[in-house]
N, C-alpha and C positions, 0 to 999 in steps of 0.2 A: 503449417498454416491450417486454421480451422475456419470453416464457413458455416454460418448458421442460417437456416431458412425455415419458414413456418408453413406447414400444410394445414389449412383451416378445416379441411374435411375431417370430422371426428375430433376436432380440437387437439391435434397432436403437434408436437414440436419435432421437427426434423433436423438432425445434426449430421453434418458431413465433415469428415476429417480427410484432407488431402495430404497424403504422405509424400515424402521427397520423390519417390519413384512414380508419383502420379496416381496411386491407387486411391479410390474414393470409397468411403464406407458410409452408408446411409442408414439411419435408424429413426424411430419415432419414440418420443417420450410421452407416455400417456399422462395428461394433466388431471389427475384425480386425487382423492383425499389421501393424506399421509397418515403415519401412525401416531398414536397418542402416547406421550411420555408418561412414565410412572411418576409417583410422588417423589421417589428417591432421585430420579433424574432432575426433577424440578428443584430439589434441595441442592444438588450439585451445581446446577445452573445459577441458583441464587448466590451460593458462596463465591463462585467465580465472578459474577457481576458485581458483588459487593467488595471484591478485593481480598477476600479471605482465601488466598491461594493455598496456604498450608492446610487449612481446614478442608478444602476441596481435594487436595492430594490424599489426606488421611481417609476421607470418605470413599474416594475412588479406589484406593488400594484395598480397603476393607471389602468393598462391594465386588471388586474384581476377584478377590480371593474366594468369595462365596460363589461367584458366577463367572468362572474363568472363560466361558465361551461368549460372554457378552460382547456385542458390537460397539456399544456406546461408552462403556466405562473406560476403555483405553483412550478414547478421544478426550474425555474429561481429565483423565490422569495426565496425558501428554500436555494439555493446555495448562493445567496447574503447574506442572514441573517447568514448563517453558517460561511461564510468567515469573518464576523464581530464579531463572537462569540455570536451571539444572538440565542442561541440554543433553548431556551424555546419558543421564538416567532416562530422559524422554525417548531417546533413540533406542534404548534397551526395551522399553515398554512397546515401542513401535515394532521392533524386530520380532518380539515374542507374539504380538497380536497378529502380525502379518503371516507368521508361520501357521497360525490356526485358522485364519479367516482370509480368504483370497478375494473377496468381492466388495469390501467396504470402500466406497470412495471418500467418505468422511475421514476414515482412518488415513487414507492416502494423502488427502489434502493436509491433514495435520502433519503427516510424515514429510511432505514437501517443505513445510515451514521449518521443521526440526533440522532437516538436512541442510537447508539454506543457512540456518544459524550456525551450523557446524562447518560450513564452507564446502560441503559436498554437493556441488551443483549438478554433477552427473546423476547422482541418486535422486536429487530433487526433480530433475527433468524426467527421470524414469517414472516417478510418482505421477507427474502431470500426464505423461503419455498413457499410463495405465488407466487413469480416470477416463480419458477420452475413449480408449479402446473398450473398457468395460461397458460404458454407456452405449457405445456403438453396437456391441455384440449382444447385450442383454437389456434393451430399453425398458422392458416391462418390470425390471427389478428396481428401477430408480424413479419412483413415482412421487415422492414427497418433496416439499419445498426446499428443504436443506440440500438434498441431493442435486436438485436443479441449479441451485446457487453454486455449489461446488463445481458442477459441470461448467457453468458460465465462467467462473474464475479460471478454471483450467483452460477453457477455450481462449480466453483473453491472453493467458500466458503463452499460448501456442499461436498467437497472431490472428485470432478472429477479429472481424470488424467490430469495433466497440459499439456502434449504434445498433448493429444486429443483435448483439448480446443484450444491450439495454432494452431494446424494443421487443425482442422475440424470445428472450429467456426471462429476464428479471420482471418485465411487465406481466408476462403470462403467469409467473410464479406468484405475483401478488393476487391475481385472480384465483389461483388455486388455493392459497391460504393467506388471507389478508392480515392475519395476526403474526405471521412469520417475520422475524426481524431481518433475516438474511437478505431478501431482495432490496429492502430499503437501504440497508447498510452498504451492500455491494454496489448498488446503483449510485448512491451518493459518493462513495469513494472513487468510483470510476469517473464521475463528473469532476471531482476535485483533481484527480490525476491529470485530467485533460485541460484543467484551467477553466472549466465551465462553471463560473460562479453564479450564473443565473439558474441553472438546473440543480446544482448540488443542494442548496437549502430546501428546495421543494421536496427532494427525496427524503432528506432527514426529517423535515417537519411532518411529512406524511407518515413516516414511521413512528415519530413521537406521539402523534395523535392516537395511535393504537398501543404503544409501549412507552408511556411517559417516564418511566424510571430507568431507561436503558442508558448507561453511561457512554457506550460507544456511539449511539445516535446523538447524544448531547455533544460529545466531542466533535463529531462530524459537522454538526450545525455550527459549532464554534469556529472550526476551520473554514467553513464556508463564509462566515461573516468577517473573518480576520482581516481581509484586505480592505473592507469597506466600512465596517461598523465596529470599532473596538469595544463599545459598551455592550452590544449584543454578544460579541465574542466572549467577553468576560463573564456575562451572565450565564451563557451556555456552558462554559468550561467549569464554572463554579457549581452548576447543576450536576455535571458529571462527577465532580469530586465529592459532592454531598452524598451521592450514592456509593461511590467507590473512592475512598481517600487515597488508595494505593494505585490509582489508574495512571500508569506511567505516561501514556501519550498525552493525557491532560496536564500532568506535571511539566512535561517537556514543552508543551505549547505555552504555558505560563513562563517557563524559563526563556523561551524564544522571545516572548514579549519583553521580559526583563532585560535581555541582552540589547534589544532595540532601544530600550529606555536608558541604557547604560547603568542599570541598577544591578551591578555585578554581584554584590553580596546576596541579593534575593535570588539571582540565578544560581549561585552556589548552593543556597539553601534548598532550592527546589530539586536540583540535580542530586544533592545529598540524599534527599528523601527517595528519589527514584533509585539510587544505588542501594539504599537499604532494602528495597523490595527485590531488585534484581541486580546483583553486583556486576553483571557482565553485559548489560544492555548496550548494544553498539551506539545507538543514538545518544544515550546519556553521556557516554564518554566522548562522543563527537562534540557535544556542547561544552564539555569540560575543556576540550582542546581549543575551541573557539575562545572561551574565557581566558585561558592561559595566553593565547596568542595576542589578544587585545590588551592584556596587561603586561606584555613583554616578559613572559615567563617561559622561555624555550624548553627548559628541562621538564616542566610540568606539561607543556604541550606535547612533547615527545612521549612522555609516559602515558598521557591520556590517549594518544593515537594508538599506542601499542595495546592498550586495554580494549579500545574500540575494535581493533582488528585481531583480537586474541584468538578467536575460533575461526571466523570467516576472514581469512587474511587478505583476501582481495575483494572485499565488499565495496562496490563502487559508491554506495549510498553514503559512506562515511566521509571520504574526501569531498564528495558533492555537497553535503550539508555544510561542512566547514567552509568550503569555498563560497557557497551562496551567502552565508552570513558575513564573510569578509567583504564580498562585493556590495552587500547592503550597507557596509560602512565605507563605501567608496574606495575600497582597496581592490580595484579591478585586476591589477596585474597579479596580486597574490591569490585572488579568487580564481583567475584563469589557470594559474599553476595547479590548483587543487582539482579543477575540472579535467585538466589533462591527465592527472593521476587517476581520476575515476575512469576515464576512457581507456587508460592503459590497463586497468583492471578488467574492464568490459567495454569493448569498442562500440557496441550497439546500445549502450546505456543512454537513452534519449534525454533524460533530465539533465545530465551533465553536458551533453552536446548542445542542448538548447541554451543552458546557462553560459557555456563557453562562447556561443555565438553572440549573446548579449554583451558579455565582457569585452570581447574583441571589438565589437562595434563601438563601444564606449572608449576603447583605447585607440581608435582610429585605424584598426587593422580590418578594413572593410571587406577586402576580397575574401579572406578566410571566413570572416563573420557571416557574410551573406551566404556563402557556400554551405556552411553548417546549418544555417536557418532553413535553407532549401532542403537539405538532406532530412532534417527533422520533419518538415512538412510533407515530404514525399513518403517518409516511413509511417507517419501518423497524421492523416488528414483531419482527424478530430481534435488535435491539439490546438487550443485557441491561441496561445501565445505564439506558437510557430506560424500559424496562419496570419496573425497580425503582423509579424515581422516580414513575411513574404509580401503581404499587401503594402506595407510601408515601403519596401524596396521598389515595388512596381510604381508607386506614387512618386518616389524620389527620382526615379529614372527620367521623369518628365521635367525635372528642375535643371536650371543652369547652375554651374559650379564656379565660384571664384575662390582662388587660393593665394596664400603667400606662405612664408616660412613658418608662420605661427597659427594661421587660422584656415579653416575650410568653411565657406559660406555657400548655402544653397538657396536659390530663390526661384519662384515661378518666372517664366520668361518675361512677362509684362512688367516685372519689377526691375 
């Protein structure tokens, strides 16, 4: 569990990590100017943002050979390799870099993502814990905006209050460096994860005012508009793909839209494009499993699921995504089955628990459905959908219920 609090005296950020044994570590993060990237770093960043992942890998490998003690080039190299699905190579880069540099939290956050893709959750958790411990023990060493964002993400992964991180880490990071993309992206993604579609677009729009060509910010804005305004969603995702034609999350958002429209050939085309960039992207293969299931192709569905779980064999996000799309097609029993599989992989995976609650309520299995909704709300009070479900349950408790063998009807008492 991580708790974040701000000490305004001296404009410092105080972070406390409560360990299982009750030990508290306090530290202050000085909010002052960060370092300036060199032109070659900017070139690598540009290649990555434009989707030239192979070019970024070549540049990073060459630069790392010339400057083997660099702190930043391994991060770019790992990002490029990971975007190409070369996870084992990325892990080798990580291992070598960690052997020579013991204090980079950017490297550790990259490592966390690599280990997760390879299914090594213990190593991923170790990277997260090391980030928090390093910041706690050496706060003066982590002064730039990117480090504060990594710390915020790590704190969230370890159970920090989301609003604390949003208000006391990401908001302060924007003040530190208004041009940094990290706090806008992280803040918007946090809002999306919690279903806060009022806050999310504000975060991404604020970032795009300063960084108008950033594909990740454009994608975030597209996701924020997806439930309410398909035209704005489409414009935003097309803006992302104009900058980066190989932007897999944008391709998959369009594939998701195509599945909803039952334009399965278009969804196949988009996922083919994503596979050409990264042959092992789990979410890409999850969408292929959805397409196969909806077209009654069990052999292809099984093959797609095997590819989706090739490295991270108990990735709960894979069956969760498949089940969510099936439920959107009113296949609630099949969707619920996938959510149970996700929870078997990871019992505290809240997105699956929340979706299962909704599926069960639609199937009339109210006792378990309401219980799961309450569990999600207790675990995450910021989750908007879970809060709405609990509020609905409280409202329905005031209704009178009429039943027969076919129907359940609820009405206010005066009716």
